[in-house]
N, C-alpha and C positions, 0 to 999 in steps of 0.2 A: 505491499499499499503504500502510496508515494507520503511526502510528509505534508502538502496541503491539506491533501483529504483527510490524512491524522488528524492536524490541529482545529481544521471543522468539524469534523465528528466532537471532539475534546471539547471545543468552545459550546458547540451545543448542548452535550450533557451536561454540562456546568450551567449554562444558562438553564435548563430544564430545573436541575432543581433546584438553584435560588431562587426561582417562581414560583415552583409548586405548592400546592397546599395537603399533605399528608395528614392521615389516610383520605385516599379517593371520593369515601362518601361524605368527608367533611366539607364546610366550605365557610372561610370567615363569614361574619355579618358584611352587608352591604355600607357603602360610606351613607353617614348622616345627613340627608338631604336638607337639614337645618339649617346646616352651616351656609346653605346656597340666600337661605332667606337674610341669615346674618349679615352675611355680605353687603349684600340690597340696602338692607337697613340702613346702613353708617353712610351719614349726611355730611357731605364736602360742605354744604351751602352751612348748619349746623356750628361745624368745628372751625369755619372763618369767623362768624357770628362771637363765637367765643375766644379765638385768640383775637381778636377786634377789642374784644369787651378788656381781657387781662392784659393787653398792652397801653389800654386806654387808664390804666391807674397811676400811669406816669413812671413809678419804681414800685417793685416789688422786693426790695433790700430787705434783709428778713430783719434790720434794724430800721428800718423806714415807718415814718407815721402810721401808727394805730389807732387814730382817733377821729382821722377825718371820711368821711363818707364815701370820697371820691377819689380818693389818693394814697396810696402805701401797702404794704403788706397786709395792715387791719381791714383797710375796704375790701381787697382782693380775696380774702379768707374768708368776708363775711359772704362774699357772693357766690363765693365758690361754696359753703355750707348750703346758701336759701338755692343753688341751682340743684345739689343733691336732693334736698327736699321738696323740691320741685319736683322731681323725678319721681322719688318716693310717693307723692301725694297719688301722681296718674297713674301707679299699679297698687293704688289700695295698702300703701304703707307698706310698702316691700322693704325698704332700705332700711337700718340702722344707722342715722347719723351722726356723730358728735366730733369735738376736738379730741383731741390727745396732746398734750404738749410737755414741756421740760423746758425749766428754768436754765438758761446757760449765763455767767458772769466774766465781767471784763477779768476776771481775776482766773480763768483759765488760758489768758493767751491768747496767741494766733489773731485769727480775724473776727474777735469780737470787741467791739467799739465802745460798749456799754452793756450792763444787764439786761435779758429780755427773755421773754418767752417765746421758743419755738415751738408753733401750732401747729400739729397737721390736721386735715379734713380727712375721715374715713367714712365711708360708707358701704356697710354689708348688708352682700344681698344673701340671706341666710339659706344654708342646702336643708333640703327637706329631710334627707338619709344621715348624712354623715356632719353636720353642722357644726363640727370643731376640726373640720378638714379644710383649709383654705386655699386657695390660688388669689393672687393679686396683680393688681395691673397699677402701677403708679406712674405719676407725673411730679415734677417739682414746680411748687407755688410761685418761689422768689427768682429774682433775677439781679444783675451787676451791671456796674459800669466796670469804664478799664481800670478803677483802683475798687476795689469791694470794700474796703474800709470808709469809702464815700456812699453815705446813705440819702445822699437829697437830691444829684443828678439825675437826670433824668435815665430809665435804662428801661425802655419797655419791653426788651429780651421775648419779639414776637414769636423766633423758633427756639430759643432756649431760656423760658421751656414753656413757653404758654403752648406751644406746638403739642408738648406730650402732655402737658394739661388740660387742653382742649380734647385730647384724643380721650383723653381717660372718662372725660365727661360725657363724649357721644358714645365711650363704649357700655357705659350705665345706663345711658337711654334707651340703646337696645337690646342689652342682654337684660336688662329688667322684666320684659315682655314674658320672658322665660322663667321655668322653675329648674333648681339643678339638685343635683345629688347632694355634690360638696359648696361650701360657702362661696361666695366670691366676696375681696373687699377689693374697692376703688378706692385707692387714695391721691388725696393732694399732700406732698410732704416738703416743708420748709426746712431752712438752713443749708440747703445743698453746698450753694457758693461758700459759704464759709465753715465747711470741714465735713459736709457729711450727716450733721446734729439730728434733723428729721426722722431719717433714716436708722439712724443708732437708738433715738428713742421708741421709735414706731417698734425694733425689731426688740428689743427689751420690753416691750409693752406685750409683744405676743409670746415672748418666752415667760413672760410671769403671768401670762392668763391661758399657759399651754394650748396657747392654737399647734395646730400642727399644718403647715406649711406647704403645700405640695410645691407649689413656684409662685418665685417673683418675678414678673415682667417688668423691668425699669424701662422707660420711656424717655428719653433726653436728646429731644432733638430730632424730629422726624418730619420738617415740613422744607427742608433746603434740597436742592434737585441741580443748584450749578456751582458745582466745587473750586475749591482753588486754584486746582489742577486744571481746573477748563473743560474738565468731564462734565455732561450734563445729563442724567439718568434719572429717569420718573419710577424704574422697575426695582432697581439693587438697592437692599438694605443692609444693615449688618444686624448679628449675635454676637455678642461678645459674652464669653460664659469662662470661668476658673475649670481646669483641670479634674482638681481634687479637693472634697472639703479642706477648708482651712484650718477643722480641731480636730480631724479625721484621727483615729487611735493610732497607735504604735502598732499593733496587730494586722490594721491595714495596712500601714505601709510596708509593713514587712512581706506580707502575703503580695504585693504587687512584683516585689523582685523577683518571684517566681510566677508567677500565675499573669503578668501584665497589668493593664488598667491604667495605667498612669493617666488616661486620659477619658477614663470613663467614670467621673465624680457625678454626684447628681445634678450639679450644673449642667456641665456636661450634657447629658442625659434629657434633661429639661429644651437643654438647646436643640440637638436633634428632634426633641417633638414637636417644636416650633416648625421647624425646617420641614418634616415631613406635611405639618398640616398645611403648609403651603403648596408646598408639591401637590397634596392630594386634592384642596381646592383652592388654591389662586396660582395654579402654575403658570401664567403671565407673569410672576414675580420671581424673582432673582437674591434667593436668603445668601447670605453668606457669613458662614460659620468661622467666625475669629476666636482662632483658641490663644484668647488674651483676657484675663480680667475685665479689663478696659483698654482702652484707648494708652498710648506708650505714657507712662508719666503721670495719667490725669485717671480722677476716680467717677464715680457714679453712684446712683444711691441704692443699687443693688448689694456693693460691698458690705453694708455694715449688717446684712441679713447672711452673707457667705461667712460674714467673720463668724455667727452664730451655728452655723452649719445647714442653714435652710438653701436649699436649690433657687437661685437666683440669676438673671443673665439681665444686660442690657441690649434694645434694640432700640436701632438709631438708623439716619440716613448713611449712606456709603459714600458718599461725596460731601467732607463738610466743607464751612467758608469761613477761614480764620479771621476776616474781617469784618465781620457780622457778628463775633463772637467776643464779648466781654471788652465791647470798647464804649467810650462815648461816641455820643451821633457828630459826626464831622465831616469835613470832605478836605482832603490834603492831597496835592500833586496830581488832580484831579480822577481820585479812588472816594469812593465813598465808605467812610465806617459807619455800625451801627447793627442791632439787632432789630430790623423795625418791620413792619409789615410787608412791604416789598420784597424783601428775599423768603417769603414762604409761598411755596406750594398747595394750596389748598386740597387740592387732586391727591397729592401724593401722601401727606398727612393722612387723608382718607383712607388710602390703601394699605398703611401702615398700621391704622386704627382698625382696619376689618384685619389683617392679622392678629391682633394682639386676641380679636373678638374670638375667631373660628377657635384661637389657642387657651383662652379660658372656657369657653363654653367645652371645648373636648374634655378638656381635664375636670371641669364641674362636672361633668355627663359620667366620665369614667369609672370604671368598678374601682375598686382596692388592687395599686400593683400588690404581686405578690411582697410577703413580709420578708424574705431572703430567695436567693438560688442557691442550689447546690451543684456541683458539677463533678463529673469524673471521664475517664477516658486515657490516660497512660497507657503509654504501648498498646493501645489499639486502635482498630480501623473504624472506631465511630467515637462517638459524643454522647455523653448521657446527660440531661438536665433536671434537675427535681427541684421543686418548691412545693411550701405548706396548701394542704388544702384549704380551700375558703367557704367559707357559706354564706357568701353576698348571693342572693338570688338573681341577681342581673346579671352575672357573670356568664357569659356564652360556653367560653374557653379563652385560650391563649393564644399567642404567639411568639414561636421560638425564634430568635434573631441569631443571624450569625455576618461576620463580615471579615474580610483580611485584617490584619492586625495594623495594616496603614494607610485603611479606610476610615474618612471623617463620621462617614453616617451607615448605619445598619441599612446594608444591601440586600438581603437574601433572609427568607423567613417559610417557617411550614405554620401552619394553625390545626391545633389540636384541641380538642375537647373532651370532656370526663375521663379527665387523665391526672395527674400532677406529676408527672415522671414522664420521659419522652427519650427514646434513645435516637440519633441521627446515625445512622448506617451510613458507613463512607466517608464520614466528616470528621477529617482528625484532628484533633483537639489543637494540636501544634501548628497549625498554622492561622488560627481565626481566633478572635472573640465571639461569645455569647452572651446572650442575654433573654429573659422573658418580660413580656409584657400581657396583662390581663385585658382582655377583651368583652366590651358590653353588648348586652343583645342589641342594642339599637348601632350597633359599628364602633363607638369610641374605646379607644385604648388608653391603659396608663401611659406611664412612661414607663424605659425597661429598666429592671433591675440587673444589674451585672452581677456576676458571681466569683465574687473578690475572693473566698478562700476552697483552697484546694482540701474537701472533707471527703472523707470515705464514703462513699452512698449506700444509702441504707441506716446512717446513722441520724436518729433527730435529737 
């Protein structure tokens, strides 16, 4: 047999193995058509109106005026709370809206010019089955001028980050029309520009109140399509995620030395989940998986949640324009500086809001992920995966995923049901990474659980 024909057969066999769903009598649930309703429900016009309102407060610096009804951070957060309350009224009181705040003092140093409360605005859409399971979408209320200590100069922050905040409000409007198994929190965070104070405060609050956070989708700048690099792109966006939890155990780190998983922490699995949702329901978009906690040398409000072990990612535009970020409004040498309305593309913000909405919905409708996954297959021509049985009545089955160790995404799967153990014949454990996700009867999946520890099969 010639080499060309042999290569063709080999490739066909690999593709068939990666695409099939075994056993033959089983089939994975279909896609959830409600996702298309959610995508179509997002309005660029409403997002534009909210961005214009937020930019119209002049400055939203965390230490700006809190008394005025028209200017400063106080007016902005009161307006935001009123918007969430309006959404709640329209859905019969489905949202629990509240302030969460912490005091920061000048003695803390850094970017704190005077003592002030950092106030977050939270709106919770309570889950029907697992209300203590949370998925979260956040934007930042605050803005800044060139000097972050300057809390009086105009800083409209149209893209950074009125766009992310407006997207969060719009996602709340759209998703409040549905009921979900898990709770969804829509959050406006403050103090981002001064040191991620708002995120740190809410992450601590979540820990103290024993929230089981399944994922934090932090949106920071989702409205610009004209990069400082000259690229104009209204379809590509970035998903930043750290590889493994910052607070993971020594045992987990030791396990990875022998079993791999250096890029398979809970935040990275959340990023892959979003990536898969987009490819499934919004294939016109181009999600970029960025293997980094955040942009080089910079930070975002998902980090405080990551610090406590919660899965969290940053979603943002692909091509930034630095002359529109953290700049006083001015013109120099023919270049216009400042984060103003003219720099925001509302249709693009709509697309990224929809990306968030379908990801939140998928996670909020999904059954619980397996508590853990065990794996076996050393010196064998097969790999066996095992996970605890679940009593969740909405679980239809499980997807067993695998990928080459160099691949950024889960590329192959089989679907099984009625079992909590399965052997992948002909799949050599040494050449791939593996994981398991629970699948609901409506087709929604949990995030993938990676088998960190090589344990003897059959032990519980």
